[in-house]
N, C-alpha and C positions, 0 to 999 in steps of 0.2 A: 180202941178208937175206930171210927167208921172211915174207911178209905175213900168213899164217895165224897164226904165232907172235905177231906184233906185235898183231894184232887181239884175240887171246886175252888177251894181257897188258893191253891197253887196257881190257878188260872186267873182269879180275880185280882190278887195282889200285884202280880207283874203288870197286868193291864192298867190298874190304877196308878202304879208308879210311872208307867210309860205315859199315860195321859197327863199326869201332873208335870212330868219333865217336859213334855211337848208344849203344854200351856205356858210354862215358865220360859221356855226358849222363844215361843211366839211373843210373849209379853216383852221380853228383853229385846227382841228384834224390832218390835213396834217402837219401843222407847228409843232405841238407837236411831231408827229411821227418823223419828220426829226431832231428835236432838240434831242430827245432821242437817235436816231441812231448816231448822231454826238457825243454825250457824250459817248456812248458805244464804238465808234471807238477811241476816245481819250484815254479812259481807256485801251483799247487793245494796242494802240500805246505805252502808258507809260509802260505797262507790258512788251511788246516786247523790248523796249529800255533797261529796267532793265535786262532782260534776256541776251541781247547782251552784256551788260557791264559785267555780271557775266561770260559769256562764254569767253569773251576776257581775263579776269583775269585768268581764268582756263587755257586757251591756253598759256598765258605767263608763268604760273607756270610749265606747262608741258614742255615748251621749255627750261626753266632753268634746270629742272630735266634731260631732255634729254642731255643737254650740259654737265652736271655733269657726267652722265653715260658714255657719249662718252669719256670724259676725263679719267675716271677710266678705261675704256676699253683700251684706248691708253697706259696708264701706265702699265696695265696688259700685253698687247701684247709686249710692250717694254721689260718688265721684262722676259717674256717667251722667247723672241728672244735672249736676253742676256744670259739666262740660257742655251738655246740650243746651241748658238754659243760658249759660254764659256765651256760648257760640252764637245763639240767636240774637242776643242783645247787642253783640259787638258789631 
């Protein structure tokens, strides 16, 4: 057997094994990174959905309060108008 062929093969095989292992590790790292990013985005989306629900409830409560205050204002304006009109006629 030719020793130059054997020494060349001894160099090529470990390099190929190293390259293959490095590519697999890189691929696994990229996959893990994207999985972690997807999980983080899901947590963020869930938190934002919860905040939207809270804000929606708060807006509804403020609208109810606003309607009540407008009703009270209308009653007060009606009473004031009646007092002014009744006071002038008396």
